[in-house]
VORO-769466 format. One record per residue (C-alpha): x, y, z; residue number from 0. Coordinates in nm, 4 decimals, padded with zeros to 6 digits. Layout:
<recs>
{xx->X yy->Y zz->Z resi->NUM}
...
</recs>
This chain:
<recs>
{xx->13.4688 yy->-14.5000 zz->00.6318 resi->0}
{xx->13.6792 yy->-14.1964 zz->00.7166 resi->1}
{xx->14.0454 yy->-14.1271 zz->00.6639 resi->2}
{xx->14.2562 yy->-13.8486 zz->00.8082 resi->3}
{xx->14.5665 yy->-13.7568 zz->00.6110 resi->4}
{xx->14.8332 yy->-13.5547 zz->00.7885 resi->5}
{xx->15.1266 yy->-13.3584 zz->00.6564 resi->6}
{xx->15.3811 yy->-13.1026 zz->00.7701 resi->7}
{xx->15.5855 yy->-13.2832 zz->01.0317 resi->8}
{xx->15.9609 yy->-13.2796 zz->01.0327 resi->9}
{xx->16.2795 yy->-13.1709 zz->01.2053 resi->10}
{xx->16.3231 yy->-12.8125 zz->01.3223 resi->11}
{xx->16.5596 yy->-12.6254 zz->01.5494 resi->12}
{xx->16.4438 yy->-12.4841 zz->01.8824 resi->13}
{xx->16.2602 yy->-12.1598 zz->01.8224 resi->14}
{xx->16.1546 yy->-12.2675 zz->01.4767 resi->15}
{xx->15.8100 yy->-12.3199 zz->01.3304 resi->16}
{xx->15.6078 yy->-12.5897 zz->01.1615 resi->17}
{xx->15.2577 yy->-12.6011 zz->01.0204 resi->18}
{xx->15.0683 yy->-12.9280 zz->01.0349 resi->19}
{xx->14.7706 yy->-13.0052 zz->00.8141 resi->20}
{xx->14.5093 yy->-13.2777 zz->00.8341 resi->21}
{xx->14.2371 yy->-13.3430 zz->00.5791 resi->22}
{xx->13.9443 yy->-13.5735 zz->00.6480 resi->23}
{xx->13.7776 yy->-13.7640 zz->00.3674 resi->24}
{xx->13.5277 yy->-14.0427 zz->00.3226 resi->25}
{xx->13.1695 yy->-14.1034 zz->00.4242 resi->26}
{xx->13.1357 yy->-13.7746 zz->00.6111 resi->27}
{xx->12.8057 yy->-13.6129 zz->00.6941 resi->28}
{xx->12.9532 yy->-13.3542 zz->00.9265 resi->29}
{xx->13.2481 yy->-13.2996 zz->01.1567 resi->30}
{xx->13.1755 yy->-13.1583 zz->01.4996 resi->31}
{xx->13.5293 yy->-13.1020 zz->01.6175 resi->32}
{xx->13.8849 yy->-13.1579 zz->01.5065 resi->33}
{xx->14.2036 yy->-13.1499 zz->01.7025 resi->34}
{xx->14.5628 yy->-13.2405 zz->01.7524 resi->35}
{xx->14.7112 yy->-13.4718 zz->02.0121 resi->36}
{xx->15.0687 yy->-13.5750 zz->02.0705 resi->37}
{xx->15.2561 yy->-13.8590 zz->02.2304 resi->38}
{xx->15.6188 yy->-13.8519 zz->02.3349 resi->39}
{xx->15.8149 yy->-14.1693 zz->02.4153 resi->40}
{xx->15.7157 yy->-14.3072 zz->02.7525 resi->41}
{xx->15.4286 yy->-14.0630 zz->02.7952 resi->42}
{xx->15.0544 yy->-14.0787 zz->02.7473 resi->43}
{xx->14.8884 yy->-13.9207 zz->02.4509 resi->44}
{xx->14.7861 yy->-13.5681 zz->02.5425 resi->45}
{xx->14.5634 yy->-13.3042 zz->02.3972 resi->46}
{xx->14.7389 yy->-13.0221 zz->02.2156 resi->47}
{xx->14.4505 yy->-12.8222 zz->02.0726 resi->48}
{xx->14.0935 yy->-12.8680 zz->01.9547 resi->49}
{xx->13.8526 yy->-12.6627 zz->01.7488 resi->50}
{xx->13.4787 yy->-12.6992 zz->01.6975 resi->51}
{xx->13.2889 yy->-12.6409 zz->01.3767 resi->52}
{xx->13.1900 yy->-12.3039 zz->01.5195 resi->53}
{xx->13.5491 yy->-12.2046 zz->01.5803 resi->54}
{xx->13.5778 yy->-12.2480 zz->01.9569 resi->55}
{xx->13.9282 yy->-12.3537 zz->02.0566 resi->56}
{xx->14.1031 yy->-12.5200 zz->02.3471 resi->57}
{xx->14.4769 yy->-12.5451 zz->02.4061 resi->58}
{xx->14.7010 yy->-12.7302 zz->02.6407 resi->59}
{xx->14.8685 yy->-12.4932 zz->02.8848 resi->60}
{xx->15.2074 yy->-12.5980 zz->02.7535 resi->61}
{xx->15.1351 yy->-12.4631 zz->02.4048 resi->62}
{xx->14.9225 yy->-12.1569 zz->02.4748 resi->63}
{xx->15.0646 yy->-11.8515 zz->02.3070 resi->64}
{xx->15.2818 yy->-12.0603 zz->02.0768 resi->65}
{xx->15.0442 yy->-12.2850 zz->01.8813 resi->66}
{xx->14.7357 yy->-12.1877 zz->01.6849 resi->67}
{xx->14.4697 yy->-12.4267 zz->01.5611 resi->68}
{xx->14.2406 yy->-12.3406 zz->01.2729 resi->69}
{xx->14.0137 yy->-12.5216 zz->01.0305 resi->70}
{xx->13.8553 yy->-12.4975 zz->00.6905 resi->71}
{xx->13.5125 yy->-12.6519 zz->00.7338 resi->72}
{xx->13.4431 yy->-12.6615 zz->00.3612 resi->73}
{xx->13.7523 yy->-12.8746 zz->00.3072 resi->74}
{xx->13.7267 yy->-13.0782 zz->00.6286 resi->75}
{xx->14.0786 yy->-12.9703 zz->00.7088 resi->76}
{xx->14.2438 yy->-12.8671 zz->01.0341 resi->77}
{xx->14.5768 yy->-12.6910 zz->01.0765 resi->78}
{xx->14.8194 yy->-12.6471 zz->01.3614 resi->79}
{xx->15.0629 yy->-12.3592 zz->01.3389 resi->80}
{xx->15.3475 yy->-12.4259 zz->01.5794 resi->81}
{xx->15.5808 yy->-12.1395 zz->01.6635 resi->82}
{xx->15.8639 yy->-12.1006 zz->01.9127 resi->83}
{xx->15.9098 yy->-12.4747 zz->01.9200 resi->84}
{xx->16.0886 yy->-12.6325 zz->02.2137 resi->85}
{xx->16.2638 yy->-12.9687 zz->02.2459 resi->86}
{xx->15.9834 yy->-13.0805 zz->02.4768 resi->87}
{xx->15.7421 yy->-13.0417 zz->02.1854 resi->88}
{xx->15.9077 yy->-13.3422 zz->02.0243 resi->89}
{xx->15.6417 yy->-13.6092 zz->01.9781 resi->90}
{xx->15.4260 yy->-13.7902 zz->01.7306 resi->91}
{xx->15.1347 yy->-13.5614 zz->01.6530 resi->92}
{xx->14.7983 yy->-13.7184 zz->01.5766 resi->93}
{xx->14.5028 yy->-13.5610 zz->01.4044 resi->94}
{xx->14.1596 yy->-13.6339 zz->01.5497 resi->95}
{xx->13.8074 yy->-13.5691 zz->01.4258 resi->96}
{xx->13.4646 yy->-13.6359 zz->01.5724 resi->97}
{xx->13.2772 yy->-13.7368 zz->01.2600 resi->98}
{xx->12.9119 yy->-13.7989 zz->01.1887 resi->99}
{xx->12.8858 yy->-14.0320 zz->00.8909 resi->100}
{xx->12.5892 yy->-14.0831 zz->00.6615 resi->101}
{xx->12.4630 yy->-14.3720 zz->00.8710 resi->102}
{xx->12.4059 yy->-14.1055 zz->01.1379 resi->103}
{xx->12.6563 yy->-14.2481 zz->01.3811 resi->104}
{xx->12.9291 yy->-14.0401 zz->01.5361 resi->105}
{xx->13.2713 yy->-14.1435 zz->01.6568 resi->106}
{xx->13.6291 yy->-14.0315 zz->01.6745 resi->107}
{xx->13.8731 yy->-14.0991 zz->01.3927 resi->108}
{xx->14.2498 yy->-14.0724 zz->01.4108 resi->109}
{xx->14.5279 yy->-14.0097 zz->01.1666 resi->110}
{xx->14.8412 yy->-14.2209 zz->01.1500 resi->111}
{xx->15.0528 yy->-13.9562 zz->01.3201 resi->112}
{xx->15.3365 yy->-13.7382 zz->01.2021 resi->113}
{xx->15.6710 yy->-13.7002 zz->01.3754 resi->114}
{xx->15.7756 yy->-13.3586 zz->01.4995 resi->115}
{xx->16.1320 yy->-13.3366 zz->01.6238 resi->116}
{xx->16.2728 yy->-13.0192 zz->01.7771 resi->117}
{xx->16.6476 yy->-13.0420 zz->01.8124 resi->118}
{xx->16.9650 yy->-12.8551 zz->01.7333 resi->119}
</recs>
């Protein structure tokens, strides 16, 4: 019913920047919140940042001051601007959206993930 398409991952040097994008499409009535999660090898998936339709944001302590989440509600798109990247930011980053579809049910949808590698 709903697909999330991510882009922007890649390889950067420590201290560099990347901007991730995720666009939701499909049988969407509304999206309550969107966010980014990441999973490094051998670790659990963790929250990076979330944003509600009203613009309220939450960040993991590890990325506060370095990452910024934003969204374009009209385009059902969420962005993650990542600055001052560190090797420990290396992970697969997943886009998430809490979506209400036209059948009036709501659940979380996930993107396929995009690899972010921070290394010299």
